[in-house]
Backbone as JSON Lines, residues from 0, in Angstrom:
{"i":0,"aa":"M","n":[99.42,43.39,152.6],"ca":[98.63,43.07,151.43],"c":[97.42,44.01,151.31]}
{"i":1,"aa":"A","n":[96.81,44.33,152.44],"ca":[95.64,45.2,152.44],"c":[96.01,46.59,151.96]}
{"i":2,"aa":"S","n":[97.18,47.05,152.34],"ca":[97.6,48.38,151.9],"c":[97.88,48.39,150.4]}
{"i":3,"aa":"T","n":[98.33,47.29,149.86],"ca":[98.57,47.2,148.42],"c":[97.25,47.27,147.66]}
{"i":4,"aa":"N","n":[96.26,46.55,148.16],"ca":[94.93,46.58,147.54],"c":[94.33,47.98,147.65]}
{"i":5,"aa":"F","n":[94.53,48.6,148.8],"ca":[93.99,49.94,149.02],"c":[94.65,50.93,148.05]}
{"i":6,"aa":"A","n":[95.95,50.83,147.9],"ca":[96.68,51.71,146.98],"c":[96.24,51.46,145.54]}
{"i":7,"aa":"R","n":[96.01,50.21,145.19],"ca":[95.55,49.87,143.83],"c":[94.17,50.46,143.58]}
{"i":8,"aa":"L","n":[93.27,50.34,144.58],"ca":[91.92,50.9,144.44],"c":[91.97,52.42,144.31]}
{"i":9,"aa":"I","n":[92.83,53.06,145.09],"ca":[92.98,54.52,145.0],"c":[93.49,54.88,143.59]}
{"i":10,"aa":"G","n":[94.44,54.14,143.09],"ca":[94.97,54.39,141.74],"c":[93.91,54.22,140.68]}
{"i":11,"aa":"E","n":[93.08,53.19,140.81],"ca":[91.99,52.95,139.85],"c":[90.97,54.07,139.92]}
{"i":12,"aa":"M","n":[90.63,54.49,141.15],"ca":[89.67,55.58,141.31],"c":[90.22,56.87,140.71]}
{"i":13,"aa":"D","n":[91.5,57.12,140.93],"ca":[92.15,58.3,140.38],"c":[92.07,58.29,138.86]}
{"i":14,"aa":"A","n":[92.36,57.16,138.25],"ca":[92.32,57.04,136.8],"c":[90.89,57.24,136.28]}
{"i":15,"aa":"E","n":[89.92,56.64,136.95],"ca":[88.52,56.8,136.54],"c":[88.06,58.25,136.68]}
{"i":16,"aa":"L","n":[88.46,58.89,137.76],"ca":[88.09,60.3,137.95],"c":[88.73,61.2,136.9]}
{"i":17,"aa":"R","n":[89.97,60.91,136.56],"ca":[90.63,61.69,135.5],"c":[89.9,61.53,134.17]}
{"i":18,"aa":"I","n":[89.52,60.31,133.86],"ca":[88.79,60.06,132.6],"c":[87.45,60.79,132.62]}
{"i":19,"aa":"E","n":[86.74,60.69,133.74],"ca":[85.44,61.36,133.86],"c":[85.59,62.87,133.77]}
{"i":20,"aa":"L","n":[86.58,63.41,134.45],"ca":[86.81,64.85,134.43],"c":[87.18,65.32,133.03]}
{"i":21,"aa":"T","n":[88.02,64.59,132.37],"ca":[88.41,64.93,131.0],"c":[87.19,64.91,130.08]}
{"i":22,"aa":"S","n":[86.36,63.91,130.24],"ca":[85.16,63.8,129.42],"c":[84.23,64.98,129.66]}
{"i":23,"aa":"R","n":[84.02,65.33,130.9],"ca":[83.13,66.45,131.22],"c":[83.69,67.77,130.71]}
{"i":24,"aa":"I","n":[85.0,67.95,130.84],"ca":[85.62,69.18,130.34],"c":[85.44,69.28,128.84]}
{"i":25,"aa":"R","n":[85.64,68.18,128.11],"ca":[85.45,68.19,126.66],"c":[84.01,68.52,126.29]}
{"i":26,"aa":"L","n":[83.06,67.95,127.03],"ca":[81.65,68.22,126.77],"c":[81.32,69.69,127.02]}
{"i":27,"aa":"L","n":[81.78,70.21,128.13],"ca":[81.53,71.63,128.44],"c":[82.19,72.55,127.42]}
{"i":28,"aa":"T","n":[83.39,72.18,127.0],"ca":[84.09,72.98,125.99],"c":[83.29,73.01,124.69]}
{"i":29,"aa":"A","n":[82.77,71.87,124.29],"ca":[81.98,71.8,123.06],"c":[80.69,72.63,123.19]}
{"i":30,"aa":"E","n":[80.05,72.54,124.35],"ca":[78.83,73.32,124.57],"c":[79.12,74.81,124.54]}
{"i":31,"aa":"L","n":[80.18,75.22,125.22],"ca":[80.54,76.64,125.24],"c":[80.92,77.14,123.86]}
{"i":32,"aa":"R","n":[81.65,76.32,123.12],"ca":[82.02,76.69,121.75],"c":[80.76,76.91,120.91]}
{"i":33,"aa":"G","n":[79.8,76.01,121.05],"ca":[78.55,76.16,120.3],"c":[77.79,77.41,120.69]}
{"i":34,"aa":"E","n":[77.73,77.68,121.98],"ca":[77.04,78.9,122.44],"c":[77.75,80.15,121.95]}
{"i":35,"aa":"L","n":[79.06,80.15,122.0],"ca":[79.82,81.31,121.51],"c":[79.61,81.53,120.02]}
{"i":36,"aa":"L","n":[79.64,80.45,119.26],"ca":[79.43,80.58,117.81],"c":[78.03,81.1,117.49]}
{"i":37,"aa":"R","n":[77.03,80.63,118.24],"ca":[75.67,81.14,118.03],"c":[75.59,82.62,118.37]}
{"i":38,"aa":"E","n":[76.18,83.0,119.49],"ca":[76.16,84.41,119.9],"c":[76.9,85.29,118.9]}
{"i":39,"aa":"I","n":[78.03,84.83,118.44],"ca":[78.8,85.6,117.45],"c":[78.01,85.73,116.16]}
{"i":40,"aa":"T","n":[77.36,84.66,115.74],"ca":[76.57,84.69,114.51],"c":[75.43,85.7,114.63]}
{"i":41,"aa":"I","n":[74.76,85.7,115.78],"ca":[73.66,86.64,115.99],"c":[74.16,88.07,115.98]}
{"i":42,"aa":"R","n":[75.26,88.31,116.69],"ca":[75.8,89.68,116.76],"c":[76.33,90.14,115.41]}
{"i":43,"aa":"L","n":[76.93,89.24,114.67],"ca":[77.44,89.59,113.34],"c":[76.29,89.93,112.4]}
{"i":44,"aa":"A","n":[75.23,89.15,112.44],"ca":[74.06,89.44,111.6],"c":[73.45,90.78,111.97]}
{"i":45,"aa":"D","n":[73.4,91.08,113.26],"ca":[72.87,92.37,113.72],"c":[73.74,93.51,113.22]}
{"i":46,"aa":"A","n":[75.06,93.35,113.33],"ca":[75.98,94.39,112.87],"c":[75.86,94.6,111.36]}
{"i":47,"aa":"E","n":[75.72,93.51,110.62],"ca":[75.57,93.62,109.17],"c":[74.28,94.34,108.8]}
{"i":48,"aa":"A","n":[73.21,94.05,109.53],"ca":[71.93,94.72,109.27],"c":[72.04,96.21,109.56]}
{"i":49,"aa":"K","n":[72.68,96.54,110.68],"ca":[72.85,97.96,111.02],"c":[73.74,98.67,110.01]}
{"i":50,"aa":"A","n":[74.79,98.0,109.56],"ca":[75.66,98.59,108.55],"c":[74.9,98.82,107.25]}
{"i":51,"aa":"G","n":[74.0,97.91,106.91],"ca":[73.19,98.08,105.71],"c":[72.28,99.3,105.81]}
{"i":52,"aa":"V","n":[71.71,99.51,106.99],"ca":[70.85,100.69,107.2],"c":[71.67,101.97,107.09]}
{"i":53,"aa":"V","n":[72.85,101.96,107.69],"ca":[73.73,103.13,107.61],"c":[74.11,103.41,106.16]}
{"i":54,"aa":"E","n":[74.41,102.36,105.42],"ca":[74.78,102.52,104.02],"c":[73.65,103.16,103.22]}
{"i":55,"aa":"V","n":[72.43,102.71,103.46],"ca":[71.28,103.27,102.75],"c":[71.1,104.74,103.13]}
{"i":56,"aa":"N","n":[71.24,105.05,104.42],"ca":[71.08,106.44,104.87],"c":[72.16,107.34,104.27]}
{"i":57,"aa":"V","n":[73.4,106.87,104.27],"ca":[74.49,107.66,103.71],"c":[74.28,107.87,102.21]}
{"i":58,"aa":"D","n":[73.86,106.84,101.51],"ca":[73.61,106.95,100.08],"c":[72.51,107.97,99.81]}
{"i":59,"aa":"H","n":[71.47,107.93,100.6],"ca":[70.36,108.88,100.44],"c":[70.85,110.32,100.68]}
{"i":60,"aa":"K","n":[71.63,110.51,101.73],"ca":[72.13,111.86,102.04],"c":[73.07,112.34,100.95]}
{"i":61,"aa":"I","n":[73.89,111.45,100.4],"ca":[74.78,111.84,99.3],"c":[73.97,112.27,98.09]}
{"i":62,"aa":"Q","n":[72.89,111.56,97.81],"ca":[72.03,111.94,96.68],"c":[71.4,113.31,96.92]}
{"i":63,"aa":"L","n":[70.98,113.58,98.16],"ca":[70.4,114.88,98.47],"c":[71.43,116.0,98.3]}
{"i":64,"aa":"V","n":[72.64,115.78,98.8],"ca":[73.7,116.79,98.68],"c":[74.07,116.99,97.22]}
{"i":65,"aa":"A","n":[74.15,115.92,96.44],"ca":[74.48,116.03,95.02],"c":[73.4,116.81,94.27]}
{"i":66,"aa":"A","n":[72.15,116.55,94.61],"ca":[71.04,117.27,93.96],"c":[71.09,118.75,94.32]}
{"i":67,"aa":"E","n":[71.33,119.05,95.59],"ca":[71.42,120.44,96.01],"c":[72.62,121.13,95.35]}
{"i":68,"aa":"F","n":[73.73,120.42,95.26],"ca":[74.92,120.97,94.62],"c":[74.63,121.29,93.15]}
{"i":69,"aa":"A","n":[74.0,120.35,92.47],"ca":[73.67,120.56,91.05],"c":[72.74,121.75,90.89]}
{"i":70,"aa":"Q","n":[71.79,121.87,91.79],"ca":[70.84,122.99,91.73],"c":[71.57,124.32,91.93]}
{"i":71,"aa":"R","n":[72.43,124.38,92.92],"ca":[73.17,125.63,93.2],"c":[74.15,125.95,92.07]}
{"i":72,"aa":"L","n":[74.78,124.92,91.51],"ca":[75.69,125.14,90.4],"c":[74.93,125.7,89.2]}
{"i":73,"aa":"G","n":[73.75,125.16,88.98],"ca":[72.92,125.67,87.88],"c":[72.55,127.13,88.09]}
{"i":74,"aa":"R","n":[72.2,127.48,89.32],"ca":[71.88,128.88,89.61],"c":[73.1,129.78,89.42]}
{"i":75,"aa":"L","n":[74.25,129.31,89.86],"ca":[75.48,130.09,89.73],"c":[75.83,130.29,88.27]}
{"i":76,"aa":"E","n":[75.72,129.24,87.48],"ca":[76.0,129.36,86.05],"c":[75.02,130.32,85.39]}
{"i":77,"aa":"G","n":[73.75,130.23,85.8],"ca":[72.74,131.14,85.25],"c":[73.04,132.58,85.63]}
{"i":78,"aa":"T","n":[73.48,132.8,86.85],"ca":[73.83,134.15,87.29],"c":[75.02,134.67,86.52]}
{"i":79,"aa":"Q","n":[76.01,133.83,86.3],"ca":[77.2,134.27,85.56],"c":[76.85,134.57,84.1]}
{"i":80,"aa":"L","n":[75.97,133.77,83.51],"ca":[75.55,134.03,82.13],"c":[74.79,135.36,82.03]}
{"i":81,"aa":"N","n":[73.93,135.6,83.01],"ca":[73.15,136.85,83.01],"c":[74.07,138.05,83.18]}
{"i":82,"aa":"S","n":[75.09,137.94,84.04],"ca":[75.98,139.08,84.25],"c":[76.87,139.3,83.03]}
{"i":83,"aa":"R","n":[77.23,138.24,82.33],"ca":[78.02,138.38,81.09],"c":[77.17,139.02,79.99]}
{"i":84,"aa":"G","n":[75.92,138.6,79.94],"ca":[75.01,139.17,78.93],"c":[74.75,140.64,79.18]}
{"i":85,"aa":"A","n":[74.67,141.02,80.44],"ca":[74.44,142.42,80.79],"c":[75.68,143.25,80.48]}
{"i":86,"aa":"A","n":[76.84,142.66,80.57],"ca":[78.08,143.38,80.32],"c":[78.27,143.63,78.83]}
{"i":87,"aa":"L","n":[77.64,142.8,78.0],"ca":[77.79,142.97,76.56],"c":[76.87,144.05,76.12]}
């Protein structure tokens, strides 16, 4: 009879430990998920900010190249007009 009670107590302890372990695992999983989401959100915001800076820099450089191109094209057209006028 004592061994039956002992086996029953071991079974009850096993069940309680499984419930406790499952509960703790779920809690840790939720905490880790929250930490990961926060970290991802921070890193994503940082990446978006950096991409915005790059976009502004690229846009500025494109404007500079376009302005220089327009200036050189104007000089080239002026040179061609002058050489045509001299040929006439």
